[in-house]
C-alpha positions in Angstrom: -2.1 -39.6 20.7 -4.1 -38.4 17.9 -8.5 -38.7 18.5 -10.2 -40.6 16.2 -13.5 -38.7 17.2 -13.8 -35.7 15.8 -13.2 -32.5 18.4 -15.4 -30.3 15.9 -17.7 -31.0 13.2 -19.0 -27.9 11.1 -22.5 -26.2 11.4 -24.7 -26.5 8.2 -24.6 -22.5 7.9 -20.5 -22.5 7.8 -20.8 -25.2 5.4 -23.5 -23.3 3.1 -21.5 -19.9 3.8 -17.8 -21.8 3.3 -16.0 -20.5 0.3 -15.0 -23.3 -1.0 -18.2 -24.4 -1.9 -19.1 -21.2 -3.3 -16.2 -22.2 -5.7 -17.5 -25.9 -6.2 -20.8 -24.5 -7.1 -19.1 -21.8 -9.2 -17.3 -25.4 -10.6 -20.5 -26.5 -11.8 -22.2 -23.8 -13.2 -19.3 -22.3 -15.1 -17.3 -25.5 -16.0 -20.3 -27.9 -15.6 -17.8 -29.1 -13.0 -19.3 -31.6 -10.1 -17.6 -33.0 -7.1 -19.2 -34.8 -4.4 -16.5 -34.3 -1.5 -13.5 -32.2 -0.7 -10.9 -35.0 -1.6 -12.5 -34.9 -5.1 -12.2 -31.6 -5.8 -8.1 -32.0 -4.3 -7.7 -34.7 -6.7 -8.8 -32.9 -9.1 -6.5 -29.9 -8.7 -3.6 -31.9 -8.9 -4.6 -33.9 -11.5 -5.9 -31.4 -14.5 -3.3 -28.6 -12.8 -3.6 -26.0 -15.3 -7.5 -26.4 -15.5 -8.2 -25.6 -11.7 -5.4 -22.7 -11.9 -7.0 -20.6 -14.8 -10.1 -21.6 -12.9 -9.1 -19.7 -9.7 -8.3 -17.4 -11.6 -11.7 -16.9 -13.3 -13.4 -17.4 -9.8 -11.1 -14.4 -8.3 -11.6 -12.2 -11.7 -7.9 -10.6 -11.4 -7.3 -7.8 -13.2 -4.5 -7.7 -15.1 -3.4 -5.4 -18.4 -3.2 -8.6 -20.7 -5.7 -11.6 -20.8 -3.8 -15.0 -20.0 -3.8 -17.5 -22.7 -3.1 -20.4 -20.9 -2.2 -20.9 -17.2 0.9 -23.2 -17.2 3.3 -23.3 -20.2 5.8 -26.0 -18.8 5.2 -28.1 -16.0 9.0 -29.0 -15.0 9.6 -29.0 -11.9 11.9 -26.9 -10.9 10.8 -24.4 -13.7 7.3 -24.2 -14.5 6.4 -21.3 -16.5 2.7 -19.7 -15.0 0.7 -17.8 -16.8 3.1 -16.8 -19.6 2.6 -13.2 -21.2 0.2 -12.2 -18.3 0.7 -8.8 -17.0 -0.5 -7.5 -13.7 0.7 -6.2 -10.2 0.0 -7.5 -6.6 -1.5 -4.0 -5.8 -3.8 -3.3 -8.4 -5.5 -6.3 -6.6 -5.4 -4.8 -3.2 -7.2 -1.4 -3.6 -9.7 -3.2 -5.8 -11.5 -3.3 -2.1 -11.2 0.2 -1.2 -14.3 0.8 0.7 -15.7 3.9 3.1 -17.3 1.6 5.8 -14.4 -0.8 7.4 -10.8 -0.2 7.8 -7.6 -1.4 6.2 -6.0 -1.7 8.8 -6.0 -2.5 12.4 -2.7 -1.8 14.3 -2.2 -2.2 18.1 1.3 -2.0 20.7 2.2 -3.0 23.9 0.0 0.4 25.2 -3.1 -1.7 24.5 -4.7 1.2 22.1 -5.7 0.3 18.1 -5.4 2.8 15.4 -7.5 2.2 12.1 -6.1 2.7 9.2 -8.5 3.3 6.2 -8.7 2.2 3.1 -8.5 5.6 1.6 -5.5 6.4 4.4 -3.8 3.5 2.8 -4.3 4.2 -0.9 -2.8 8.0 -0.2 0.5 6.4 2.1 1.1 4.3 -0.7 0.6 6.3 -3.8 2.8 9.2 -2.0 5.8 6.8 -0.8 5.5 5.5 -4.6 6.3 8.8 -5.8 8.7 9.3 -3.0 10.7 6.5 -4.3 10.8 6.8 -8.2 12.3 10.4 -7.2 14.9 8.7 -5.6 15.4 6.8 -8.8 14.3 3.1 -7.7 13.1 1.8 -10.8 11.6 -2.2 -11.6 14.2 -4.6 -10.1 15.3 -2.2 -7.8 15.9 -3.7 -4.4 14.1 -1.6 -1.8 14.7 -3.2 2.1 13.1 -2.4 5.9 14.4 -3.0 8.7 11.3 -2.5 10.1 8.5 -4.3 13.3 4.9 -5.3 12.7 3.2 -1.9 12.0 1.1 -0.1 9.2 3.7 1.8 7.8 6.1 -1.1 6.9 3.1 -2.6 5.2 2.4 0.9 3.1 6.4 1.0 2.8 5.8 -3.1 1.0 3.4 -1.7 -1.0 4.8 1.5 -2.5 7.4 -0.5 -3.7 5.9 -3.1 -5.3 3.7 -1.0 -7.1 6.5 0.2 -8.9 8.0 -2.8 -9.3 10.7 -2.5 -6.7 11.9 -6.1 -5.1 10.9 -6.3 -1.4 13.0 -7.4 1.3 12.7 -7.0 5.2 14.7 -8.1 8.4 12.6 -7.7 11.8 14.2 -4.8 14.2 15.5 -7.2 16.6 18.0 -9.0 13.8 21.8 -8.2 15.2 24.1 -6.6 12.7 25.5 -9.8 11.2 22.0 -11.5 10.4 21.0 -8.4 8.8 23.9 -8.3 6.8 23.7 -12.2 6.1 20.9 -11.1 4.2 21.1 -7.3 2.2 24.3 -8.2 1.7 23.1 -10.3 -1.4 21.0 -8.7 -2.8 22.4 -5.1 -3.1 19.3 -3.1 -2.1 19.0 0.4 -3.0 16.9 1.9 -0.7 16.5 0.8 3.1 13.7 2.2 5.8 14.0 1.7 8.9 13.2 2.5 12.5 15.8 4.1 15.3 13.8 1.9 18.0 11.5 -0.6 18.6 9.8 -0.9 21.7 9.6 -5.0 23.0 8.6 -6.2 26.4 7.8 -2.6 28.1 11.9 -1.4 27.0 12.7 0.8 24.4 15.7 -0.8 22.0 17.4 1.5 21.3 19.1 0.0 17.6 20.6 3.4 15.9 24.1 2.3 16.2 23.0 -1.2 14.4 21.6 0.7 12.1 24.8 2.9 11.5 27.1 -0.1 11.5 24.4 -1.8 9.2 24.5 0.9 6.5 28.7 1.7 7.0 28.7 -1.9 5.3 25.6 -1.9 2.5 28.2 0.5 0.0 25.2 -0.3 -2.3 22.6 2.2 -0.3 22.1 5.3 -1.6 19.0 6.3 0.3 17.5 6.0 4.2 14.2 6.5 4.9 13.7 6.6 8.7 11.1 6.4 11.2 12.4 7.6 14.4 10.8 6.1 17.5 13.2 7.3 20.3 12.4 10.7 19.5 9.8 11.9 16.5 12.0 15.3 15.6 15.5 13.1 15.2 17.3 14.9 12.5 17.8 12.0 10.0 21.0 13.2 9.2 22.4 11.9 12.5 22.5 8.3 11.1 23.9 7.5 8.0 26.4 9.3 5.3 24.1 8.7 2.6 20.7 10.9 1.5 18.2 10.5 4.3 14.9 11.4 4.2 12.1 10.8 7.4 9.3 9.1 7.1 7.0 12.2 7.4 8.5 13.7 4.3 8.7 10.5 2.0 4.6 9.5 2.9 2.6 12.6 3.4 2.7 14.7 -0.1 -0.6 14.5 -2.5 -0.2 12.0 -5.1 -2.2 9.8 -7.4 -1.6 6.3 -7.0 0.6 4.8 -10.0 0.9 1.4 -10.3 3.2 -0.3 -13.2 1.5 -3.5 -15.1 4.2 -5.8 -14.7 5.2 -9.8 -15.9 3.3 -12.3 -14.5 6.8 -13.8 -13.4 8.3 -10.2 -11.8 10.2 -10.5 -8.4 7.5 -9.1 -5.7 10.2 -10.2 -3.0 13.2 -11.7 -1.2 12.7 -13.8 2.0 14.6 -16.0 3.8 14.8 -19.6 4.5 18.6 -20.5 6.5 20.1 -24.2 5.3 22.5 -26.0 7.5 24.8 -24.6 5.5 26.1 -21.4 3.9 24.1 -17.7 3.8 20.6 -17.8 4.1 19.0 -18.8 1.8 17.6 -15.7 -0.5 14.0 -17.2 -2.2 12.8 -15.0 -4.2 8.6 -15.2 -5.7 6.8 -13.2 -8.3 4.0 -10.9 -7.7 1.4 -13.2 -10.3 2.1 -16.6 -8.2 2.4 -15.0 -4.4 -0.8 -12.9 -5.5 -3.1 -15.9 -7.1 -1.7 -18.6 -4.3 -2.5 -16.0 -1.3 -5.9 -15.6 -3.1 -6.9 -19.4 -3.2 -5.0 -20.2 0.6 -7.3 -17.5 2.4 -9.9 -18.0 0.6 -10.5 -21.7 0.7 -8.6 -22.7 3.8 -8.8 -19.8 5.7 -12.3 -18.6 4.6 -11.5 -15.4 4.6 -14.0 -12.9 3.3 -14.2 -9.1 3.1 -16.3 -9.0 5.9 -13.3 -10.5 8.1 -10.9 -9.2 10.4 -7.7 -11.3 10.1 -4.9 -11.3 12.9 -2.2 -13.6 12.9 0.5 -12.9 15.4 3.9 -12.4 13.9 7.0 -10.1 13.3 8.0 -8.5 9.7 10.8 -11.4 9.8 8.1 -14.3 9.4 6.6 -15.4 6.2 3.5 -15.1 7.9 3.7 -11.7 7.7 3.5 -11.9 4.2 0.6 -13.7 4.6 -1.5 -12.1 6.9 -0.7 -8.8 4.5 -2.3 -11.0 2.1 -5.7 -10.6 3.5 -5.8 -7.0 1.5 -6.4 -9.0 -1.5 -9.3 -9.9 -0.3 -10.4 -6.9 1.0 -10.4 -8.4 4.8 -9.2 -5.8 7.3 -5.8 -6.8 8.9 -4.8 -6.6 12.8 -1.2 -5.9 13.6 0.0 -6.3 16.8 3.4 -4.8 17.2 5.3 -6.1 20.8 5.7 -9.1 23.4 2.5 -10.9 23.3 3.2 -11.1 27.2 3.0 -8.3 27.8 2.1 -6.2 30.1 0.6 -9.8 30.7 -0.1 -13.0 28.7 -3.8 -11.4 27.9 -3.1 -8.8 25.7 -3.3 -10.5 22.6 -7.1 -11.5 23.5 -7.9 -8.6 24.8 -6.9 -7.5 21.3 -8.8 -10.2 19.5 -12.2 -9.2 22.1 -11.7 -5.5 21.7 -11.3 -5.3 18.3 -14.3 -8.0 17.3 -11.0 -9.6 15.3 -12.7 -13.0 13.1 -9.7 -15.1 12.7 -6.9 -15.1 15.3 -3.8 -17.0 14.3 -0.4 -17.9 16.2 2.5 -20.1 16.8 1.9 -23.6 18.3 3.9 -22.5 20.7 2.1 -19.2 22.0 -1.4 -21.3 22.3 0.8 -24.0 24.5 1.8 -21.3 26.7 -1.5 -19.9 27.2 -2.5 -23.2 28.3 0.5 -23.9 30.5 0.2 -21.0 32.5 -3.7 -21.2 32.9 -5.2 -18.1 30.9 -9.0 -18.4 30.2 -9.4 -16.0 27.0 -12.8 -16.4 26.8 -13.2 -15.3 30.9 -10.7 -12.6 29.9 -12.2 -10.4 26.1 -15.6 -11.2 24.6 -14.6 -12.9 22.2 -18.2 -13.4 20.5 -16.6 -12.5 16.5 -14.2 -15.2 17.1 -14.4 -17.7 14.1 -11.5 -19.2 13.6 -8.2 -20.1 15.7 -4.8 -20.4 13.1 -1.8 -22.4 14.4 1.6 -22.6 12.3 4.9 -22.5 13.1 5.3 -26.3 14.8 2.9 -28.6 15.4 0.2 -28.0 17.5 -0.4 -30.8 20.2 -4.0 -32.8 21.0 -4.1 -31.2 24.1 -4.0 -27.9 22.8 -7.0 -28.5 20.5 -9.2 -29.8 23.3 -7.7 -26.2 25.5 -8.7 -24.4 22.4 -12.2 -25.2 22.5 -12.5 -25.9 26.4 -11.3 -22.2 27.4 -11.8 -20.0 24.2 -15.0 -21.4 22.4 -16.8 -24.2 21.5 -17.9 -23.2 18.2 -14.2 -22.4 16.8 -12.6 -23.9 14.0 -8.9 -24.6 14.9 -7.2 -24.1 11.5 -4.2 -26.0 12.0 -1.4 -25.1 8.9 2.0 -25.9 7.9 3.9 -24.6 4.5 7.2 -22.8 4.6 8.7 -19.7 3.9 10.5 -21.7 0.5 7.0 -21.0 -1.6 5.0 -18.7 0.8 2.1 -20.9 1.4 0.9 -24.1 2.6 0.9 -27.6 1.7 -1.5 -28.7 4.4 -4.2 -26.8 6.3 -8.0 -26.9 7.0 -11.2 -26.2 5.5 -14.2 -25.3 6.8 -16.5 -28.0 5.4 -14.8 -31.3 7.3 -14.3 -32.4 10.8 -11.1 -31.2 13.2 -9.4 -33.7 14.5 -7.3 -33.1 17.0 -3.8 -33.0 16.5 -4.5 -33.7 13.0 -4.4 -31.1 10.0 -7.5 -31.6 8.0 -6.5 -31.6 4.5 -3.9 -31.5 1.7 -4.2 -28.0 -0.2 -5.9 -27.4 -3.6 -3.2 -26.7 -5.8 -0.6 -29.0 -3.9 0.5 -32.9 -4.8 1.3 -33.5 -0.8 2.6 -37.2 -0.4 4.5 -39.1 2.3 7.3 -40.8 0.6 10.4 -43.4 2.0 13.6 -43.2 1.2 12.6 -44.8 -1.9 10.4 -42.4 -3.4 7.9 -45.0 -2.5 4.6 -43.0 -1.2 2.4 -44.5 2.1 -0.2 -44.0 3.5 -0.8 -44.2 7.1 2.6 -43.9 7.8 5.6 -41.2 8.5 8.0 -40.7 5.7 9.1 -37.2 4.1 6.9 -34.7 3.0 6.8 -33.9 -0.9 5.0 -32.7 -3.4 5.3 -33.9 -6.8 3.3 -31.0 -8.6 4.4 -27.0 -9.5 2.5 -24.4 -7.6 2.8 -21.1 -8.6 4.3 -19.7 -5.8 6.9 -21.8 -5.7 10.7 -19.6 -6.0 11.4 -18.2 -9.6 15.1 -18.3 -8.0 17.7 -18.0 -5.6 19.5 -15.0 -5.6 22.8 -14.5 -7.5 22.5 -18.3 -7.2 24.4 -19.5 -10.7 22.8 -21.9 -12.8 20.2 -22.5 -9.8 22.4 -25.2 -8.1 21.2 -24.0 -4.8 17.8 -24.4 -5.5 17.9 -27.5 -6.8 20.1 -28.8 -4.7 18.1 -27.8 -1.5 14.2 -29.3 -2.8 15.5 -31.8 -5.2 18.4 -33.5 -4.6 16.6 -36.4 -2.9 13.4 -37.0 -5.6 14.9 -35.7 -8.9 11.4 -33.5 -10.3 9.7 -33.9 -6.6 9.9 -31.5 -4.3 11.6 -32.4 -0.6 9.7 -29.6 1.8 12.0 -31.3 4.9 9.1 -32.4 7.4 7.9 -35.2 8.5 4.1 -35.9 7.8 2.0 -38.8 7.9 -1.0 -38.6 5.6 -4.1 -40.3 7.1 -6.7 -42.6 5.9 -9.3 -39.6 6.1 -6.9 -37.4 4.0 -5.8 -35.2 7.3 -2.0 -34.7 7.5 0.3 -35.2 10.9 3.3 -33.1 11.0 5.8 -34.5 13.1 9.0 -31.7 12.8 11.8 -31.3 10.6 13.7 -34.3 8.9 16.5 -32.0 7.9 19.2 -30.2 10.5 17.7 -27.1 9.6 16.5 -25.1 13.3 13.0 -24.2 13.4 12.3 -22.2 17.1 8.8 -20.9 16.8 8.2 -20.8 13.2 11.2 -19.4 11.9 13.5 -21.1 10.3 17.3 -20.5 10.9 20.7 -21.5 9.5 22.7 -23.6 12.0 25.8 -21.9 10.2 24.8 -18.3 11.2 24.9 -19.2 15.1 28.1 -21.1 14.5 29.7 -18.1 12.7 28.3 -16.2 15.7 30.1 -18.5 18.3 32.9 -19.5 16.9 33.7 -16.0 16.7 34.5 -16.0 20.6 38.1 -17.3 21.1 37.3 -19.1 24.0 35.2 -21.7 21.6 37.4 -24.1 18.9 33.7 -26.0 17.4 30.7 -26.1 18.1 27.0 -27.9 16.8 23.5 -26.9 17.4 20.3 -29.2 16.5 16.5 -28.3 16.7 15.1 -31.0 18.5 11.3 -31.0 17.8 8.2 -33.5 19.2 5.2 -34.1 18.6 2.7 -31.7 20.8 5.6 -30.7 23.2 8.2 -27.6 22.6 11.3 -27.6 20.6 14.5 -28.0 22.9 17.7 -26.4 21.0 21.6 -27.6 22.7 24.1 -25.9 21.8 27.4 -28.4 22.0 30.8 -26.5 22.2 34.6 -27.4 21.8 36.5 -25.2 23.9 39.9 -24.3 23.6 42.6 -25.8 26.0 42.5 -24.6 29.7 39.1 -23.0 29.1 35.7 -24.2 31.1 32.6 -23.5 30.5 31.4 -21.5 33.2 28.2 -19.9 34.2 29.7 -16.5 32.6 31.1 -17.8 29.5 27.5 -19.2 29.2 26.2 -16.1 29.7 29.0 -14.7 27.1 27.3 -16.8 24.6 23.8 -16.4 24.9 24.5 -12.4 24.8 27.0 -13.0 21.6 24.3 -15.0 19.9 21.5 -13.0 21.0 22.8 -9.7 20.1 24.4 -11.5 16.6 21.0 -12.9 15.5 18.6 -12.5 18.1 16.8 -13.8 21.0 15.0 -16.6 19.0 18.5 -17.8 18.2 19.8 -18.8 21.7 19.8 -22.3 22.7 18.0 -24.1 25.6 21.2 -25.4 27.1 24.7 -25.4 26.8 26.9 -28.3 26.9 31.1 -28.6 26.6 32.0 -31.9 24.4 35.7 -32.7 23.5 34.8 -32.7 19.6 31.7 -32.5 17.5 31.2 -35.3 15.0 32.4 -34.8 11.8 32.5 -36.7 8.5 35.8 -37.4 6.4 34.8 -34.7 4.2 34.9 -32.2 7.6 31.2 -31.8 7.6 29.1 -31.7 11.3 27.2 -34.5 11.8 24.1 -32.3 12.3 21.1 -34.6 11.2 22.7 -37.8 12.6 22.9 -36.1 16.1 19.8 -35.1 15.8 17.9 -38.6 14.9 20.4 -40.0 17.9 18.6 -37.3 20.6 15.1 -38.1 18.9 15.6 -41.6 19.9 17.4 -43.5 16.9 20.2 -46.2 17.3 24.0 -45.4 17.2 23.9 -47.7 14.1 20.9 -45.9 12.4 22.4 -43.3 12.2 26.0 -43.0 12.0 28.7 -45.2 9.9 32.2 -44.9 11.6 34.1 -46.1 8.6 32.9 -42.2 7.0 33.7 -40.0 9.7 37.0 -38.3 10.4 36.4 -38.7 14.2 34.1 -41.7 15.2 35.3 -41.4 19.0 33.3 -38.3 19.3 30.2 -40.5 19.0 30.2 -41.9 22.5 29.6 -38.7 24.1 26.7 -38.1 22.5 25.4 -41.5 22.9 25.5 -41.4 26.7 23.9 -38.0 26.4 21.2 -39.6 24.2 20.7 -42.5 26.5 20.6 -40.2 29.7 17.9 -38.2 28.3 16.0 -41.0 27.4 16.2 -42.4 31.1 14.7 -39.0 32.4 
């Protein structure tokens, strides 16, 4: 139930110090534009698109080798052309903020000890690693990939790659061989930067064998840079039959920081957002698009500045890691945590927030719901007087969690719930510090994001649930998908339903006060703990087991509740779904993919519903299990095996009764 009374109202000082209000004042003095409300500012930003983005450029005084002549040469979707002729580099904007009196990075792991990396140390390491990469023959457009946890070295590696125009891509080290190869094979990397192990939940997880297998199956690799965790004196030559260096050798030389100027649309990184069929989508974002979008989002919607300590609990496999690195663009200190948020107990992250005087703490909505269920009392665990903002994303934050945060973390905290995606490395709806917060509702549509709710016929809805769409280009929308001939997969992913309009795959309601409520995924993509994953990856892992003939998985999201992901399997004749087989399936999924892919329950069925063309009917089954009637979700005449629906209809009825 969504509240009609504000849970939080900004103080006069919060409003007067808000960076979005400083931008409004600048627009008035520099552009002669006056806006009475945030809604007025938003409408201008999505109506006069070129003027808005040029104003963002000028407001942040973005440094470039060539000044912009215009912001938007073509506004078509897809295919918008941003800032033609401009040359810049993401890393140059980062190191505009080098200062001796504040750390660039504060990092903590499960030991509870924090380390600080100064701006000068960060710059020196980036310069040294950049020089090493150049010496390895890495040139503009080459891919540098990482199998690394959320530690300062990973930030250094990304910035070093970006500084020379190499294209970055990363996988978290908890991903198994199959998931890593599904990603890295597509982009044929030249250099791999990796750890041999990682620590999680108080245990050391050895990844040497996975690393050897990955390297063996990536013949494109020429160099390995290894950061040993298990044994700091480890011999890198034991890991692979390719040229290798230790991290210490690669990042400790004295070197001048060299930053290459690149066209605005040069690729910055490849990230992966898995669909329901085929391999994970390798999404390419641009140097300039990410730079200007993150400046806008982090300053105006997260209200971050150089004085802030910005912490978002994430792994390197979640787009929130990329967004957190963006805090460096504003001179913020970014705070990294490597490890299990529940180890040695569920208060670990709160102690980090208190001990290191973090001002902005964000995490997945499931983290806050978990603290609430466990009876955690953050305000009694740590001194949180520096904390100003709580951020949440990954899945809808329930109204009860809003109330819990205010009651048990701090009454004066601004709760900033966000929703966006890996697909465009940013947010469509988020917060703004000048508006009240209503429990269960995100405060606003982001500046420059022409967001609406559409019905099936493309009609805009107000105060009704519909498909989340964006009707205008944003600079961080993908350049393209890697190896996507004619941009066909890109178009099919976002523009197949409403031509020229981005369909994101979320259910949303735009409220009468301009806020937004997200109700979960509208397609069959899995969204586990904020990380979107494709069902096809899981099927490859499950159906490789001899006992399994076929399978289907759905991720059921409910507003204010944790997701529930059941796996349905068809077994070979004579096989039964024993506890041992369930354990085998879960172990296979965990090892091949990750622990996030492991289903909540596994059920044996006689058949998986399929269309006449043989496609698994994931979305109809998902809708059926979320409460739709059978006649609303499936037409037996278009099915290869309509009799298979009876089991799922009974299963849905049984869940409803419970």
